[in-house]
N, C-alpha and C positions, 0 to 999 in steps of 0.2 A: 197299753204299752206294746203287747205282743202284736196286736193288729197294725201297729205302725212299722213293724219290721220290713226292711227292704234289702235287696241285694246291693251291697256296697262294693264298688270297684275303684273307688278313689279314697285313699287313706291319708290321714295327717301323719307327719313324721313323728309325732309324739307317741311313745311306746305305751302299750297296755301295761299298767302296773302289775308286778308279779303276783300280788295277792288276788287281783281280779282274774288274772290268767289261771291261777290255781283253782279258783272257784268255777271257772268255765270248765276246766278239765274234770274237776270233781263231779260236776253235774252229769258229765258223760259217763263216768265210772259208776255212778249210782243209778244208771238207767236200768229198767227191767229188761229181762231177756228170757227166752223160752227155757223152761226148767232151770233157770238161773245159771245157765251154762256160761254166760259172759264170754262169748267167743271172740270178742273184739280185741284188736290191738290198735294203737295209734302212734303214728310217727309225728312228733311235734317239731316243726321246722321253724327255727327262729334265727338261724345263722345267715347273715346278709349274703354271703357268696352263694350258699346253697339255695336261698330263695331266688337269687338272680338266675341260677341254673334252672330251677323250676319254671321261672317265667320265660326263659328263652328257649326252652325245649318244648313248650306246648303252644298250640295255636290260639287257644281261648283263655290263657291264664297269664298274660304279660303283666297284669296289675299286681300279681302276688309279690313282686319284688318290693313294693311299697307297703305291704301290710306289716303288722307287728309279728304275726306268726301264722302258720298254716298247720292244720291238723289233717293228716292223712289217715282215714279210717279204713281198716281192713279186718279180715277175719280169716281164721283157719278152720276148715271143715274136716274135723277128724272123727266125726261120728254122724249117725243119721240125723240127729236133732240139729247139730250145727250146720250140716250140709243143707238142710231144708230151711232153717231159720237164721243162720249166721248173718246173711245180708240184711234181713229185716232188723235183727237186733242191733247191728252196727249203725243203721240208719236212725234208729230210735235214739241211740247214744249220741250221735252227731247232732241230732235235732235238739236233744237236751242242752248240748253245748251252745248251739245257735240261740236258743231261748234264754239261757243263762247269760249270754253275752249281751243280748238285747236289753235286758232289764238292768244291766250295769253300764249302759251307754256305749257298748262296744258293737261295732258293725261287723257283718260277716257276709260271705258269699259262697254258696254251694258251687262247686266246680266239678263238672263231669268229664273234663278233658283229660283223658288218660294217655294221650300221645306221648311218644318218646319212651325211653327206657327208665320209667319211674322206679321200677323194682331195683334195677342196678344202681341208679343214682342214690336211692335211699337204703340200700342194703337189705331189702325185703326178701325173706327166704322163699324158696319154692313152696308151693302149696297154700301160700297166702293170697287171698283175693282182695284187691283194692276195690272199695265201694265208692268212695268220693273223697275229694279234697275240699276243705272249708278254710277260707281265709278269714282272719280276724284282725281288727285294728280300730283305731279311733276314726270315725268317719270324717271325711273332708268333702262330703256332698250330702244332699238330702233329696233323694229321688222321691217323686210323687207316687201315689198309688197307681197300681196297674188295674186295668179292667178285669173284673171277675165275673164268672157266669152267675146268672140269677139262681138263687137258692132253690126255687121251684124246679129248675132243670136238673139239679144234681142230687137233691135229697128225695128219697122215696120212703114212704112210711108204711111199714109192715109188709109191703110187697112192691115190686117195680110197677 
């Protein structure tokens, strides 16, 4: 099931059930982090006018207006551990959400488009660093697989 995950940019108008959404978010909350610091914060955007603003203020995120919800992952680095590992920890938590969504039939798409005043739009405080946005929703498309590099070219055993 995980190997069939694809980036979904076309969503059905059917909403993700609240209990499914809760499981997706909980998967992120349960993610591991360096020294269990859990430096992440997540802004969950499901308000239609706010999704519309997110869609219209970014170059590569126009499709988020049609998703069920968007999770904006960020962290605050207030000590040397979170300064070094906060971004990685937040990515791990977001990936947990993506995988939890996939196994429940919910599509997702990682979004790296940080253009526009996201912090102002979402009331994100100074000192918080946005890592990524991830859209979630019921897929209305079935993209095929993308070509992947041959395993022999990327896995090195015991040494390069």
